[in-house]
N, C-alpha and C positions, 0 to 999 in steps of 0.2 A: 614073611613076618617071623615065622618060626626060626629061620636061619639067623635073622638079625638078633633075636633074643638069645639064641645059643651063643653067638659070638660075643655079645655083650656080657653074658655070664662068664665066659672064658676070660675076657679082659678084666673083669672084677676079681675073679679068683686068682689070677696071676699077681695082681697088686696085693691081695690079701696074703698070698704065700710069701711075698717078699717083705711084708710088713709096712707097706707104703699106703697111707690113708688117701682116699680119693673122694671123700665126701666133704660137702660144705666148702669153707674157705681153705681147707687143708690141701685141696687139689692145686691151689695156686702157689704153694710153697716151692721155693727154688731148690733143686738138687744141689748138693755140694755145700751150700751156705746154710739154708734153713733145715734141710733134711741131710743129716750127716752121712752121706754115702760117697763112694768114689766112682770114677768113670766105669770101672769094671762091673760094679754093681748095677749101674744103669744099663750097661751093655747086656748084662744077664737078663734083665727084665725085657729088653727089646728082643733078645734071642728067643726067650720063652714065648713071647707073643707072636713073633714071626713064625716059629715052628708050630704052635698050636692053632694059629689062625690061617696058616698057609699063605702068608703075605710077606714080601720082602720090602723093606724101606730102603730108599736110596741113601748113600753116604751123606749127601747134603741135607737130607731130612734128619738123619741121626745127629748131625752136628748142631742143628737148631733146637734140639730138645733140651729144655732147661727145667721143666716142671712136670708133674704127673699129668696135668691138663694138656701139655704139649704132646705127650705120648698118646693120650686118648684121642686127640684131634688128628694126629698122624695116622693112627690105625682106623679111625672112624672114616676118614676120607678114602681109604683103600679097602679095608676088610668089611666094613659095615655098610658100604654103599650098595 
């Protein structure tokens, strides 16, 4: 349980550092159209999460990410399990 909480805090802190809101309906906003970022910015978020959580996402998982919620779900299934 303690490890799960620590990883959740890491996830939240990375999003805060990148200025991406993940609360309420804002976590459903689409990268690129509703959140004005480019692919490199999103790759930066993914890189930070992978390195801090010690988890690697597959390329096919990366290509499916379109919103902050997608990022959360991808890492939840691997790192927070």
